[in-house]
C-alpha positions as CSV (number, residue, x, y, z in Angstrom):
1,M,0.8,-2.1,8.6
2,C,4.6,-2.7,8.5
3,G,7.8,-1.2,7.2
4,R,8.4,-3.8,4.4
5,Y,6.6,-6.6,2.8
6,A,6.9,-9.4,0.3
7,L,4.7,-10.1,-2.7
8,Y,5.6,-13.0,-5.0
9,S,2.3,-14.4,-6.1
10,S,1.2,-14.2,-9.7
11,I,-1.9,-12.3,-10.8
12,E,-3.6,-15.6,-11.5
13,Q,-2.8,-16.8,-7.9
14,L,-4.2,-13.4,-6.5
15,R,-7.3,-13.8,-8.5
16,N,-8.0,-17.1,-6.7
17,H,-8.2,-15.3,-3.4
18,L,-9.0,-11.7,-4.1
19,P,-11.7,-9.8,-5.9
20,I,-9.9,-8.7,-9.1
21,D,-12.0,-7.9,-12.1
22,L,-9.3,-6.3,-14.3
23,A,-5.5,-6.3,-14.0
24,E,-4.0,-3.0,-15.4
25,A,-0.5,-3.7,-13.8
26,E,2.0,-6.5,-13.9
27,I,3.4,-7.9,-10.7
28,T,7.2,-8.3,-10.4
29,P,8.0,-10.6,-7.4
30,S,9.7,-8.8,-4.6
31,Y,10.8,-9.9,-1.2
32,N,11.6,-6.3,0.0
33,V,8.8,-3.9,-1.0
34,A,9.5,-0.5,0.6
35,P,7.7,2.7,1.2
36,T,7.7,5.2,-1.7
37,Q,7.7,2.4,-4.3
38,K,4.9,1.8,-6.7
39,V,3.0,-1.2,-5.4
40,P,0.2,-3.3,-6.8
41,A,-3.2,-2.5,-5.1
42,I,-6.8,-3.4,-5.8
43,I,-8.8,-0.2,-6.1
44,R,-12.5,0.4,-7.0
45,R,-13.1,2.0,-10.4
46,E,-16.5,2.4,-12.0
47,E,-18.1,-0.7,-10.3
48,S,-15.0,-2.9,-10.9
49,N,-12.1,-4.0,-8.7
50,V,-8.9,-3.1,-10.6
51,L,-5.4,-4.2,-9.9
52,D,-3.1,-1.2,-10.6
53,K,0.1,0.2,-9.2
54,I,0.0,3.1,-6.7
55,H,2.5,5.0,-4.7
56,W,3.0,3.6,-1.1
57,G,2.8,6.5,1.2
58,L,0.2,9.1,2.1
59,V,0.8,12.7,1.0
60,P,-1.8,14.7,2.9
61,F,-3.6,17.5,1.0
62,W,-1.9,20.1,3.2
63,A,1.7,18.8,2.7
64,K,4.1,21.2,1.0
65,D,6.6,18.4,0.1
66,T,5.7,15.0,-1.3
67,K,8.6,13.4,0.6
68,I,6.3,13.3,3.7
69,G,4.7,10.3,2.1
70,S,7.6,8.1,3.0
71,K,7.0,8.8,6.7
72,M,3.2,8.4,6.6
73,I,2.8,4.7,5.8
74,N,1.1,3.6,9.1
75,A,-2.1,4.7,10.8
76,R,-3.5,3.6,14.1
77,L,-6.8,1.9,14.1
78,E,-8.0,4.0,17.0
79,T,-7.4,7.3,15.3
80,V,-7.4,6.8,11.5
81,A,-10.9,8.2,11.1
82,T,-10.2,11.3,13.2
83,K,-6.6,12.4,12.5
84,P,-6.5,15.1,9.8
85,A,-3.7,13.5,7.8
86,F,-5.6,10.2,7.4
87,R,-9.3,11.1,7.8
88,D,-10.2,11.9,4.2
89,A,-8.2,9.1,2.7
90,F,-9.8,6.6,5.1
91,K,-13.3,7.7,4.2
92,K,-12.9,8.1,0.4
93,R,-9.7,6.5,-1.0
94,R,-9.4,2.9,0.3
95,C,-7.6,0.1,-1.5
96,L,-6.5,-3.5,-0.8
97,I,-2.8,-4.3,-0.8
98,A,-1.9,-7.9,-1.5
99,A,1.0,-9.4,0.4
100,N,2.6,-12.8,1.0
101,G,4.3,-11.6,4.2
102,F,5.4,-8.5,6.1
103,F,8.4,-7.6,8.3
104,E,10.3,-4.9,10.1
105,W,14.0,-4.5,9.8
106,I,15.7,-4.7,13.2
107,G,19.2,-3.7,14.4
108,P,21.2,-0.6,14.6
109,E,20.7,2.0,11.8
110,G,22.9,1.1,8.8
111,Q,23.3,-2.5,10.0
112,R,19.9,-3.9,9.4
C-alpha cells in the first residue's frame, strides 16, 4: 500500500469501474487521504457490495491501545497470511479501497 492516497472520483464514476451495489457513504474529494481517517471502501454485506466508510488502520484483537492502527497500515504480501497481526483480517475481513493515485511524502521529518 502507501502512506497517502488521493480519491476524487464521484460515486457514479466508481460504479463504472467497480462492483458497487449500494452506496451508504458519500465521497468527499481528497488529494491527501491519511491513515486513521474514515475512508470509502467496498465491503461485502449480505451478498451485496456496499460502499461505506471505514477506519484506515488495523487494530489487532490483542492491542491494548487503538492508536496502534495508525502504524499498521501496510502488510507484506509474503507474510500477510501468517503474521498474527494481519492473519485473521486477511482471511475474513477484506475490502476494496478505491483510489485515483497514491504517494509517499519524502524529505526530512517536519519538512515534507
